[in-house]
C-alpha positions as a Markdown table, in Angstrom:
| # | Residue | x | y | z |
|---|---|---|---|---|
| 1 | Met | 178.3 | 91.0 | 91.3 |
| 2 | Pro | 177.3 | 94.7 | 91.2 |
| 3 | Phe | 180.5 | 96.0 | 92.7 |
| 4 | His | 183.0 | 94.9 | 89.8 |
| 5 | Leu | 181.7 | 98.1 | 87.8 |
| 6 | Asn | 182.7 | 101.3 | 88.4 |
| 7 | Arg | 180.2 | 104.3 | 88.2 |
| 8 | Arg | 181.3 | 104.8 | 84.6 |
| 9 | Gln | 180.9 | 101.2 | 83.5 |
| 10 | Leu | 177.8 | 100.8 | 85.6 |
| 11 | Val | 176.0 | 104.0 | 84.0 |
| 12 | Ser | 176.7 | 103.2 | 80.4 |
| 13 | Gly | 174.1 | 105.9 | 79.2 |
| 14 | Ile | 173.6 | 109.0 | 81.6 |
| 15 | Ala | 171.9 | 112.3 | 80.2 |
| 16 | Ser | 170.0 | 115.2 | 82.0 |
| 17 | Ile | 166.5 | 115.1 | 81.0 |
| 18 | Gly | 165.5 | 117.5 | 78.5 |
| 19 | Leu | 163.3 | 119.5 | 80.5 |
| 20 | Phe | 166.0 | 120.5 | 83.0 |
| 21 | Ala | 168.1 | 123.3 | 81.2 |
| 22 | Ala | 170.9 | 124.7 | 83.2 |
| 23 | Ala | 169.2 | 128.1 | 83.1 |
| 24 | Ser | 166.2 | 127.1 | 84.7 |
| 25 | Val | 168.1 | 124.9 | 87.6 |
| 26 | Arg | 170.5 | 126.9 | 88.9 |
| 27 | Pro | 168.0 | 129.7 | 90.6 |
| 28 | Ala | 165.8 | 126.6 | 91.7 |
| 29 | Ile | 168.9 | 125.0 | 93.4 |
| 30 | Ala | 169.5 | 128.4 | 95.0 |
| 31 | Gln | 166.4 | 128.3 | 96.7 |
| 32 | Lys | 166.4 | 125.7 | 97.8 |
| 33 | Arg | 169.8 | 124.5 | 100.0 |
| 34 | Ile | 169.4 | 122.8 | 103.5 |
| 35 | Pro | 172.0 | 124.5 | 105.4 |
| 36 | Ile | 174.0 | 121.1 | 107.5 |
| 37 | Pro | 172.6 | 121.6 | 111.1 |
| 38 | Glu | 174.7 | 122.3 | 114.3 |
| 39 | Gly | 172.2 | 123.2 | 116.7 |
| 40 | Asp | 168.3 | 122.5 | 116.3 |
| 41 | Phe | 166.8 | 121.6 | 113.0 |
| 42 | Ala | 163.5 | 120.3 | 111.7 |
| 43 | Pro | 164.1 | 117.5 | 108.6 |
| 44 | Val | 162.5 | 119.0 | 105.4 |
| 45 | Pro | 159.6 | 117.3 | 104.5 |
| 46 | Ile | 159.9 | 115.3 | 101.1 |
| 47 | Ala | 157.4 | 113.0 | 99.3 |
| 48 | Ile | 158.6 | 110.1 | 97.2 |
| 49 | Pro | 156.1 | 108.1 | 95.4 |
| 50 | Asn | 156.8 | 104.6 | 94.3 |
| 51 | Phe | 158.9 | 105.1 | 90.7 |
| 52 | Ala | 156.1 | 104.5 | 88.0 |
| 53 | Ala | 156.8 | 101.2 | 85.9 |
| 54 | Gly | 157.7 | 102.1 | 82.4 |
| 55 | Thr | 156.3 | 98.0 | 81.5 |
| 56 | Pro | 153.7 | 95.9 | 83.6 |
| 57 | Ser | 156.8 | 94.1 | 85.1 |
| 58 | Asp | 158.5 | 97.1 | 86.3 |
| 59 | Ser | 156.7 | 97.8 | 89.2 |
| 60 | Asp | 158.5 | 95.7 | 91.8 |
| 61 | Val | 161.8 | 97.3 | 91.0 |
| 62 | Gly | 160.2 | 100.8 | 90.8 |
| 63 | Ala | 158.7 | 100.2 | 94.4 |
| 64 | Gly | 162.3 | 98.6 | 95.6 |
| 65 | Val | 164.5 | 101.7 | 94.2 |
| 66 | Thr | 161.4 | 103.9 | 96.2 |
| 67 | Gln | 161.9 | 102.2 | 99.3 |
| 68 | Val | 166.0 | 102.3 | 99.2 |
| 69 | Ile | 165.8 | 106.0 | 98.4 |
| 70 | Thr | 163.5 | 106.9 | 101.2 |
| 71 | Asn | 165.4 | 105.0 | 103.9 |
| 72 | Asn | 168.7 | 106.6 | 102.7 |
| 73 | Leu | 167.1 | 110.0 | 102.8 |
| 74 | Arg | 165.3 | 109.3 | 106.4 |
| 75 | Arg | 168.5 | 107.5 | 107.8 |
| 76 | Ser | 170.2 | 110.9 | 106.9 |
| 77 | Gly | 168.3 | 113.1 | 109.6 |
| 78 | Leu | 168.0 | 115.9 | 107.3 |
| 79 | Phe | 164.9 | 114.8 | 105.3 |
| 80 | Ala | 161.6 | 113.5 | 106.7 |
| 81 | Pro | 159.8 | 111.5 | 103.7 |
| 82 | Ile | 155.9 | 111.7 | 103.9 |
| 83 | Asp | 154.1 | 108.6 | 104.6 |
| 84 | Gln | 152.6 | 107.6 | 101.2 |
| 85 | Ala | 149.4 | 106.8 | 102.8 |
| 86 | Ala | 148.9 | 110.8 | 102.7 |
| 87 | Tyr | 149.3 | 111.4 | 99.2 |
| 88 | Leu | 146.4 | 113.0 | 97.4 |
| 89 | Glu | 148.1 | 112.2 | 94.1 |
| 90 | Lys | 149.2 | 109.5 | 92.6 |
| 91 | Val | 151.9 | 109.7 | 90.2 |
| 92 | Val | 151.8 | 107.6 | 87.5 |
| 93 | Asn | 152.7 | 109.0 | 84.2 |
| 94 | Phe | 156.3 | 110.1 | 84.8 |
| 95 | Asp | 156.2 | 112.8 | 81.6 |
| 96 | Thr | 153.4 | 114.8 | 83.2 |
| 97 | Val | 154.1 | 117.9 | 85.6 |
| 98 | Pro | 152.4 | 116.8 | 88.8 |
| 99 | Gln | 149.8 | 119.1 | 90.6 |
| 100 | Phe | 152.2 | 120.9 | 93.2 |
| 101 | Asn | 149.0 | 122.0 | 95.3 |
| 102 | Asn | 148.5 | 118.3 | 96.4 |
| 103 | Trp | 151.7 | 118.4 | 97.4 |
| 104 | Lys | 151.7 | 121.7 | 99.2 |
| 105 | Thr | 148.4 | 120.6 | 101.1 |
| 106 | Ile | 150.4 | 117.4 | 102.7 |
| 107 | Asn | 153.5 | 120.0 | 103.4 |
| 108 | Ala | 155.6 | 118.4 | 101.5 |
| 109 | Gln | 158.7 | 120.8 | 100.4 |
| 110 | Ala | 160.6 | 118.6 | 97.5 |
| 111 | Leu | 158.9 | 116.0 | 95.4 |
| 112 | Val | 160.9 | 113.0 | 93.8 |
| 113 | Thr | 159.2 | 111.4 | 90.7 |
| 114 | Gly | 161.0 | 108.4 | 88.9 |
| 115 | Arg | 160.3 | 105.8 | 86.6 |
| 116 | Met | 162.0 | 102.4 | 85.9 |
| 117 | Thr | 162.1 | 101.1 | 82.0 |
| 118 | Arg | 163.4 | 97.4 | 80.9 |
| 119 | Gln | 164.8 | 98.1 | 77.7 |
| 120 | Gly | 165.1 | 95.7 | 74.8 |
| 121 | Asp | 168.1 | 95.1 | 75.1 |
| 122 | Gly | 167.9 | 94.0 | 79.1 |
| 123 | Arg | 169.2 | 97.1 | 80.3 |
| 124 | Leu | 167.4 | 98.9 | 83.0 |
| 125 | Lys | 166.8 | 102.5 | 82.3 |
| 126 | Ala | 166.4 | 104.8 | 85.6 |
| 127 | Glu | 164.8 | 108.3 | 85.4 |
| 128 | Phe | 164.6 | 110.7 | 88.1 |
| 129 | Arg | 163.0 | 114.2 | 88.6 |
| 130 | Leu | 163.2 | 116.4 | 92.0 |
| 131 | Trp | 161.2 | 119.3 | 92.1 |
| 132 | Asp | 160.7 | 122.4 | 94.6 |
| 133 | Val | 157.3 | 121.8 | 95.5 |
| 134 | Ala | 156.8 | 125.5 | 96.7 |
| 135 | Thr | 158.0 | 127.1 | 92.8 |
| 136 | Gly | 156.9 | 123.8 | 90.7 |
| 137 | Gln | 160.3 | 124.6 | 89.6 |
| 138 | Pro | 162.9 | 121.2 | 88.9 |
| 139 | Leu | 165.8 | 121.3 | 91.1 |
| 140 | Ala | 167.7 | 117.9 | 89.6 |
| 141 | Gly | 167.1 | 115.1 | 86.8 |
| 142 | Gln | 168.8 | 112.4 | 85.1 |
| 143 | Gln | 168.6 | 109.2 | 83.4 |
| 144 | Tyr | 170.9 | 106.0 | 83.8 |
| 145 | Phe | 171.0 | 103.0 | 82.0 |
| 146 | Thr | 172.3 | 99.6 | 83.6 |
| 147 | Gln | 172.0 | 95.9 | 84.3 |
| 148 | Pro | 169.3 | 95.0 | 86.1 |
| 149 | Glu | 171.1 | 93.6 | 89.0 |
| 150 | Asn | 172.4 | 97.0 | 89.7 |
| 151 | Trp | 169.4 | 98.9 | 91.0 |
| 152 | Arg | 170.2 | 99.2 | 94.2 |
| 153 | Arg | 173.6 | 100.7 | 93.4 |
| 154 | Ile | 171.2 | 103.1 | 91.2 |
| 155 | Ser | 169.0 | 103.9 | 94.2 |
| 156 | His | 171.9 | 104.9 | 95.8 |
| 157 | Ile | 173.6 | 107.4 | 93.2 |
| 158 | Ile | 170.2 | 109.1 | 92.9 |
| 159 | Ser | 170.0 | 109.3 | 96.8 |
| 160 | Asp | 173.2 | 110.9 | 96.5 |
| 161 | Gln | 171.7 | 113.4 | 93.8 |
| 162 | Ile | 169.1 | 114.3 | 95.5 |
| 163 | Tyr | 171.3 | 114.9 | 98.7 |
| 164 | Glu | 174.0 | 117.1 | 97.0 |
| 165 | Arg | 170.8 | 119.3 | 95.1 |
| 166 | Met | 169.2 | 119.6 | 98.4 |
| 167 | Thr | 172.2 | 120.4 | 100.7 |
| 168 | Gly | 174.9 | 121.6 | 98.5 |
| 169 | Glu | 177.5 | 119.0 | 99.7 |
| 170 | Lys | 178.7 | 115.6 | 98.4 |
| 171 | Gly | 176.0 | 112.7 | 99.7 |
| 172 | Tyr | 177.4 | 109.2 | 101.2 |
| 173 | Phe | 174.9 | 106.9 | 99.9 |
| 174 | Asp | 177.1 | 105.4 | 97.0 |
| 175 | Ser | 179.6 | 103.6 | 99.3 |
| 176 | Arg | 180.1 | 100.4 | 101.5 |
| 177 | Val | 181.6 | 99.4 | 104.4 |
| 178 | Val | 184.1 | 96.6 | 105.7 |
| 179 | Phe | 183.3 | 95.3 | 109.0 |
| 180 | Val | 184.1 | 92.2 | 111.2 |
| 181 | Asp | 181.3 | 89.9 | 111.3 |
| 182 | Glu | 181.1 | 87.7 | 114.6 |
| 183 | Thr | 179.4 | 84.8 | 114.9 |
| 184 | Gly | 179.4 | 81.9 | 118.0 |
| 185 | Ser | 179.6 | 82.3 | 121.9 |
| 186 | Lys | 181.6 | 84.7 | 123.4 |
| 187 | Glu | 184.3 | 82.2 | 124.0 |
| 188 | Arg | 184.4 | 80.8 | 121.3 |
| 189 | Arg | 183.6 | 83.9 | 119.1 |
| 190 | Val | 184.5 | 83.0 | 114.8 |
| 191 | Lys | 185.2 | 86.8 | 113.0 |
| 192 | Arg | 185.4 | 87.1 | 109.3 |
| 193 | Leu | 186.0 | 90.3 | 107.1 |
| 194 | Ala | 182.7 | 91.1 | 105.4 |
| 195 | Leu | 181.8 | 94.1 | 103.0 |
| 196 | Met | 178.2 | 95.5 | 102.7 |
| 197 | Asp | 176.5 | 98.8 | 101.2 |
| 198 | Gln | 176.5 | 101.4 | 103.7 |
| 199 | Asp | 172.9 | 100.4 | 104.3 |
| 200 | Gly | 173.6 | 96.8 | 105.5 |
| 201 | Ala | 172.7 | 95.4 | 102.3 |
| 202 | Asn | 174.4 | 93.1 | 99.7 |
| 203 | Val | 176.8 | 91.3 | 102.5 |
| 204 | Arg | 179.6 | 89.2 | 101.4 |
| 205 | Tyr | 182.4 | 87.7 | 103.1 |
| 206 | Leu | 186.2 | 88.5 | 102.3 |
| 207 | Thr | 187.6 | 85.9 | 104.9 |
| 208 | Arg | 186.7 | 82.3 | 106.0 |
| 209 | Gly | 186.9 | 82.9 | 110.0 |
| 210 | Ser | 189.8 | 80.3 | 110.5 |
| 211 | Asp | 192.1 | 82.9 | 111.7 |
| 212 | Leu | 191.4 | 86.1 | 113.8 |
| 213 | Val | 190.9 | 89.5 | 111.8 |
| 214 | Leu | 190.9 | 92.9 | 113.3 |
| 215 | Thr | 191.1 | 96.6 | 112.4 |
| 216 | Pro | 190.4 | 96.3 | 108.7 |
| 217 | Arg | 190.6 | 100.2 | 107.0 |
| 218 | Phe | 189.9 | 101.0 | 103.8 |
| 219 | Ser | 192.2 | 102.7 | 101.0 |
| 220 | Pro | 191.1 | 106.1 | 100.0 |
| 221 | Ser | 192.3 | 105.8 | 96.4 |
| 222 | Thr | 191.8 | 102.0 | 95.4 |
| 223 | Gln | 189.1 | 99.4 | 96.4 |
| 224 | Glu | 191.9 | 97.6 | 98.7 |
| 225 | Ile | 191.9 | 97.2 | 102.5 |
| 226 | Thr | 194.7 | 96.7 | 104.6 |
| 227 | Tyr | 193.9 | 94.4 | 108.4 |
| 228 | Met | 195.6 | 92.7 | 110.8 |
| 229 | Glu | 195.3 | 88.6 | 111.3 |
| 230 | Phe | 196.4 | 86.4 | 114.1 |
| 231 | Gly | 197.1 | 82.9 | 112.7 |
| 232 | Gln | 199.5 | 80.4 | 113.8 |
| 233 | Gly | 202.4 | 82.7 | 114.2 |
| 234 | Asp | 203.0 | 86.2 | 114.4 |
| 235 | Pro | 200.2 | 88.9 | 113.8 |
| 236 | Arg | 200.5 | 89.9 | 110.0 |
| 237 | Val | 199.5 | 93.0 | 108.1 |
| 238 | Tyr | 197.5 | 92.4 | 104.9 |
| 239 | Leu | 196.4 | 94.0 | 101.8 |
| 240 | Leu | 193.3 | 92.5 | 100.2 |
| 241 | Asn | 191.9 | 93.7 | 96.9 |
| 242 | Ile | 188.1 | 93.3 | 97.5 |
| 243 | Glu | 187.3 | 93.2 | 93.9 |
| 244 | Thr | 189.9 | 90.0 | 92.8 |
| 245 | Gly | 190.4 | 88.6 | 96.4 |
| 246 | Gln | 194.1 | 88.9 | 95.9 |
| 247 | Arg | 195.8 | 89.5 | 99.2 |
| 248 | Glu | 199.6 | 90.2 | 99.9 |
| 249 | Ile | 201.7 | 90.6 | 103.1 |
| 250 | Val | 202.9 | 93.9 | 104.1 |
| 251 | Gly | 204.8 | 92.7 | 106.8 |
| 252 | Asn | 205.5 | 90.1 | 109.5 |
| 253 | Phe | 205.3 | 92.1 | 112.8 |
| 254 | Pro | 206.1 | 90.6 | 116.1 |
| 255 | Gly | 204.2 | 92.3 | 118.8 |
| 256 | Met | 202.3 | 94.7 | 116.6 |
| 257 | Thr | 199.4 | 96.7 | 117.3 |
| 258 | Phe | 196.3 | 96.8 | 115.4 |
| 259 | Ser | 196.4 | 99.7 | 114.1 |
| 260 | Pro | 197.7 | 99.9 | 109.8 |
| 261 | Arg | 195.8 | 102.8 | 108.3 |
| 262 | Phe | 196.5 | 104.1 | 104.7 |
| 263 | Ser | 197.5 | 107.4 | 103.5 |
| 264 | Pro | 195.5 | 109.5 | 101.8 |
| 265 | Asp | 197.3 | 108.7 | 98.3 |
| 266 | Gly | 197.0 | 104.8 | 99.4 |
| 267 | Gln | 200.8 | 104.5 | 98.5 |
| 268 | Arg | 201.9 | 104.4 | 102.4 |
| 269 | Val | 200.8 | 102.1 | 105.8 |
| 270 | Ile | 201.1 | 103.8 | 108.7 |
| 271 | Met | 201.1 | 101.8 | 111.8 |
| 272 | Ser | 202.0 | 100.9 | 115.3 |
| 273 | Leu | 205.0 | 98.3 | 116.4 |
| 274 | Gln | 205.4 | 97.2 | 119.9 |
| 275 | Gln | 208.9 | 96.7 | 121.3 |
| 276 | Gly | 209.1 | 95.7 | 124.9 |
| 277 | Gly | 206.5 | 97.4 | 127.2 |
| 278 | Asn | 206.1 | 100.7 | 124.7 |
| 279 | Ser | 205.2 | 101.0 | 121.2 |
| 280 | Asn | 206.0 | 103.4 | 118.5 |
| 281 | Leu | 204.7 | 104.8 | 114.9 |
| 282 | Phe | 206.3 | 103.7 | 111.5 |
| 283 | Val | 205.0 | 104.2 | 108.1 |
| 284 | Met | 205.7 | 101.8 | 105.3 |
| 285 | Asp | 205.9 | 102.6 | 101.4 |
| 286 | Leu | 204.2 | 100.0 | 99.9 |
| 287 | Arg | 206.0 | 100.1 | 96.5 |
| 288 | Ser | 209.6 | 99.8 | 98.1 |
| 289 | Lys | 208.7 | 98.1 | 101.5 |
| 290 | Ser | 211.1 | 100.6 | 103.0 |
| 291 | Thr | 209.8 | 101.6 | 106.7 |
| 292 | Thr | 210.3 | 104.6 | 108.5 |
| 293 | Arg | 210.2 | 105.4 | 112.0 |
| 294 | Leu | 208.0 | 108.3 | 113.2 |
| 295 | Thr | 208.2 | 108.1 | 116.8 |
| 296 | Asp | 210.9 | 107.3 | 119.6 |
| 297 | Thr | 209.4 | 107.4 | 122.9 |
| 298 | Pro | 209.1 | 105.3 | 126.1 |
| 299 | Ala | 205.1 | 105.3 | 125.9 |
| 300 | Ile | 202.8 | 103.8 | 124.0 |
| 301 | Asp | 202.0 | 105.1 | 120.7 |
| 302 | Thr | 199.2 | 103.8 | 118.8 |
| 303 | Ser | 195.9 | 104.4 | 116.1 |
| 304 | Pro | 197.6 | 106.8 | 113.9 |
| 305 | Ser | 195.2 | 108.5 | 111.3 |
| 306 | Tyr | 196.5 | 110.7 | 108.3 |
| 307 | Ser | 194.5 | 114.1 | 107.7 |
| 308 | Pro | 192.8 | 114.2 | 104.4 |
| 309 | Asp | 196.2 | 116.4 | 102.9 |
| 310 | Gly | 198.6 | 113.9 | 104.2 |
| 311 | Ser | 200.3 | 116.4 | 106.2 |
| 312 | Arg | 199.7 | 115.7 | 109.5 |
| 313 | Ile | 198.6 | 112.6 | 111.9 |
| 314 | Cys | 196.6 | 112.1 | 115.2 |
| 315 | Phe | 197.3 | 109.3 | 117.0 |
| 316 | Glu | 196.7 | 108.1 | 120.6 |
| 317 | Ser | 199.5 | 108.3 | 123.1 |
| 318 | Asp | 199.9 | 107.6 | 127.0 |
| 319 | Arg | 202.9 | 109.7 | 127.2 |
| 320 | Gly | 201.3 | 112.2 | 129.5 |
| 321 | Gly | 200.3 | 110.0 | 131.6 |
| 322 | Lys | 197.1 | 108.4 | 130.3 |
| 323 | Pro | 195.5 | 108.0 | 126.5 |
| 324 | Gln | 195.0 | 111.4 | 124.9 |
| 325 | Ile | 195.1 | 112.5 | 121.5 |
| 326 | Tyr | 197.9 | 113.7 | 119.7 |
| 327 | Val | 198.9 | 115.9 | 116.3 |
| 328 | Met | 201.8 | 116.0 | 114.7 |
| 329 | Gly | 203.7 | 116.1 | 111.2 |
| 330 | Ser | 203.1 | 113.3 | 109.2 |
| 331 | Ser | 207.2 | 112.8 | 108.7 |
| 332 | Gly | 207.4 | 113.0 | 112.9 |
| 333 | Gly | 208.6 | 115.8 | 115.0 |
| 334 | Gln | 207.1 | 117.6 | 118.0 |
| 335 | Ala | 203.7 | 116.5 | 118.9 |
| 336 | Gln | 201.0 | 118.3 | 120.1 |
| 337 | Arg | 198.4 | 116.8 | 122.8 |
| 338 | Ile | 194.8 | 118.3 | 122.0 |
| 339 | Ser | 192.5 | 116.4 | 124.6 |
| 340 | Phe | 192.3 | 117.8 | 127.8 |
| 341 | Gly | 189.0 | 116.4 | 129.1 |
| 342 | Asp | 188.4 | 113.9 | 131.8 |
| 343 | Gly | 188.7 | 110.2 | 130.9 |
| 344 | Asn | 190.8 | 108.6 | 128.4 |
| 345 | Tyr | 190.9 | 109.4 | 124.7 |
| 346 | Ser | 191.4 | 106.4 | 122.0 |
| 347 | Thr | 191.1 | 105.9 | 118.4 |
| 348 | Pro | 191.3 | 108.9 | 116.9 |
| 349 | Val | 190.3 | 109.3 | 113.2 |
| 350 | Trp | 190.6 | 112.3 | 111.0 |
| 351 | Ser | 187.4 | 113.5 | 109.2 |
| 352 | Pro | 187.5 | 113.3 | 105.4 |
| 353 | Arg | 186.9 | 116.9 | 105.2 |
| 354 | Gly | 189.4 | 117.6 | 107.6 |
| 355 | Asp | 187.4 | 119.9 | 110.2 |
| 356 | Tyr | 187.1 | 117.0 | 112.8 |
| 357 | Ile | 188.6 | 114.4 | 114.5 |
| 358 | Ala | 186.6 | 111.5 | 115.9 |
| 359 | Phe | 187.5 | 109.3 | 119.1 |
| 360 | Thr | 186.4 | 107.1 | 121.5 |
| 361 | Lys | 186.4 | 108.5 | 125.3 |
| 362 | Gln | 186.4 | 106.1 | 128.6 |
| 363 | Gly | 185.4 | 107.6 | 131.9 |
| 364 | Gly | 182.6 | 107.3 | 134.5 |
| 365 | Gly | 181.7 | 103.9 | 133.5 |
| 366 | Gln | 180.6 | 105.2 | 129.9 |
| 367 | Phe | 182.6 | 105.0 | 126.5 |
| 368 | Ser | 181.5 | 108.0 | 124.4 |
| 369 | Ile | 182.0 | 108.6 | 120.6 |
| 370 | Gly | 182.9 | 112.2 | 120.2 |
| 371 | Ile | 184.4 | 114.7 | 118.0 |
| 372 | Ile | 187.0 | 117.5 | 118.4 |
| 373 | Lys | 188.7 | 120.0 | 116.3 |
| 374 | Pro | 192.4 | 119.5 | 114.9 |
| 375 | Asp | 193.6 | 122.6 | 117.2 |
| 376 | Gly | 191.6 | 121.2 | 120.2 |
| 377 | Ser | 189.2 | 123.1 | 120.3 |
| 378 | Gly | 184.7 | 122.4 | 119.6 |
| 379 | Glu | 184.9 | 119.0 | 121.6 |
| 380 | Arg | 181.4 | 117.5 | 121.6 |
| 381 | Ile | 180.5 | 114.0 | 122.8 |
| 382 | Leu | 177.9 | 112.5 | 120.5 |
| 383 | Thr | 176.7 | 109.6 | 122.0 |
| 384 | Ser | 177.5 | 107.8 | 124.8 |
| 385 | Gly | 176.5 | 104.0 | 126.3 |
| 386 | Phe | 178.2 | 101.2 | 127.9 |
| 387 | His | 180.7 | 100.2 | 125.3 |
| 388 | Asn | 181.1 | 102.1 | 122.2 |
| 389 | Glu | 184.0 | 102.0 | 120.2 |
| 390 | Gly | 186.0 | 102.4 | 116.4 |
| 391 | Pro | 184.0 | 105.5 | 114.8 |
| 392 | Thr | 184.8 | 105.5 | 111.2 |
| 393 | Phe | 183.6 | 108.6 | 109.0 |
| 394 | Ala | 181.0 | 108.5 | 106.0 |
| 395 | Pro | 182.8 | 109.9 | 102.7 |
| 396 | Asn | 181.3 | 113.7 | 103.3 |
| 397 | Gly | 182.8 | 113.4 | 107.0 |
| 398 | Arg | 178.6 | 113.9 | 108.1 |
| 399 | Val | 178.1 | 110.7 | 109.4 |
| 400 | Leu | 180.1 | 108.5 | 111.9 |
| 401 | Met | 179.6 | 104.5 | 112.0 |
| 402 | Phe | 181.2 | 102.9 | 115.3 |
| 403 | Phe | 180.3 | 100.0 | 116.9 |
| 404 | Arg | 178.6 | 99.3 | 120.4 |
| 405 | Asp | 178.9 | 96.1 | 122.8 |
| 406 | Pro | 176.2 | 95.9 | 125.4 |
| 407 | Gly | 178.0 | 93.2 | 127.5 |
| 408 | Gly | 177.2 | 90.1 | 129.1 |
| 409 | Asn | 176.2 | 87.0 | 126.3 |
| 410 | Ala | 175.4 | 89.6 | 123.7 |
| 411 | Gly | 177.7 | 91.1 | 121.0 |
| 412 | Pro | 178.7 | 93.8 | 119.5 |
| 413 | Ser | 176.3 | 96.1 | 116.7 |
| 414 | Leu | 176.8 | 98.5 | 114.2 |
| 415 | Phe | 175.5 | 102.1 | 114.6 |
| 416 | Thr | 175.6 | 105.6 | 112.9 |
| 417 | Val | 175.3 | 109.0 | 114.2 |
| 418 | Asp | 175.4 | 112.3 | 112.7 |
| 419 | Ile | 178.1 | 115.0 | 113.9 |
| 420 | Ser | 175.4 | 117.0 | 115.5 |
| 421 | Gly | 174.8 | 113.9 | 117.7 |
| 422 | Arg | 170.6 | 113.9 | 117.1 |
| 423 | Phe | 170.4 | 111.0 | 114.6 |
| 424 | Glu | 171.2 | 107.7 | 115.8 |
| 425 | Gln | 170.2 | 104.8 | 114.7 |
| 426 | Arg | 171.5 | 101.0 | 114.3 |
| 427 | Val | 172.9 | 99.5 | 111.1 |
| 428 | Pro | 171.3 | 95.5 | 110.2 |
| 429 | Thr | 173.9 | 93.0 | 109.7 |
| 430 | Pro | 173.6 | 89.4 | 109.6 |
| 431 | Gly | 174.8 | 88.8 | 113.2 |
| 432 | Phe | 177.0 | 90.1 | 115.7 |
| 433 | Ala | 179.3 | 93.0 | 114.1 |
| 434 | Ser | 182.4 | 95.4 | 114.9 |
| 435 | Asp | 185.1 | 97.5 | 113.8 |
| 436 | Pro | 183.6 | 99.1 | 110.9 |
| 437 | Ala | 185.6 | 101.2 | 108.1 |
| 438 | Trp | 183.5 | 103.3 | 105.9 |
| 439 | Ser | 184.6 | 103.3 | 101.9 |
| 440 | Pro | 185.5 | 106.6 | 99.6 |
| 441 | Leu | 182.5 | 107.0 | 97.5 |
| 442 | Leu | 183.0 | 104.4 | 94.4 |
| 443 | Ser | 183.8 | 105.8 | 91.5 |
């Protein structure tokens, strides 16, 4: 399986193409940075011809890599890939400098060229170059060697390289999402944990569907997830290594709510435990299995999420009369309410960048996905609908994934929206899907 390799193993040979000395790259990068938009923004036109075939048998994989890169950049909302039918030049020889006037004529600001070549030892060699069309200068270029089955992963890595060179920020394409796959009628819905690339490809199932599974969450430091499972007895919290398939019970907690989540260092799991009519927050050390209580109120405290540095947590509480978002130190203590709008706020999750907390907001018959700064300022609604829920951030904090359930006999689907709220799209899944959790960038 492609994901049994980390990036170092995947890219067994990686080197800058000789054309791109550091002195020639830096000025070009400085000239071609896309400011990440908060207001009105026109996506950057970019041309991505099919990667050339190093041998005649490599044309299909070249076209496949091109399509994945094109789709990634388009879905980010920052790029507008130009239709290949408009191209005036066909890039046949990767080693030949493009005729930039041909690309200026169709208003391309950036150009990506590439080549895929099967090596004598069976490996696949992937090469790409990113060009500034206005200056004719190279912005980036690298080559990779890997096994042929990893061509999609290489496509995501190249997409991240392009994104980072053009925006100055890390990409998020070489990542994956765990979610709850749902099949069957609404009355007898089977729910399985599933894993996929962030674009919906390479779906594989992690559980069989014999028991109800809920709230999967990725570890920020390892390829593990934590999730809730309801079997014959009390609900249990599990740790699952998604590479080996090994799982262990974190704990068996009667009446536990559905909110286990890792600390940033992956060494602890924070959760909410129900006790009678209220619930409070607890944190468990995964090595010692010792549990520490963080809140002690007659309210319902749930859905905790750590800040990226681990110093604070945000959570949902109805201690003020209705569900709102609160922030407090990660060891407990006084909590500060940060949400004050109309409606109920739930499922808060801290951005990997630390700049925003995403939430679900219910009111006026609508379920909205929004973001707010940790001090309570700058609240913005990104999307609204009949039932939107469960936001999760991409590794770079610029895109959110969530699920939407239209009600009736239909089922939930996954969507992404960027933090400007302008670029929303559906994520393809084999069936109904809910409760996504985005992984960190693969290492």
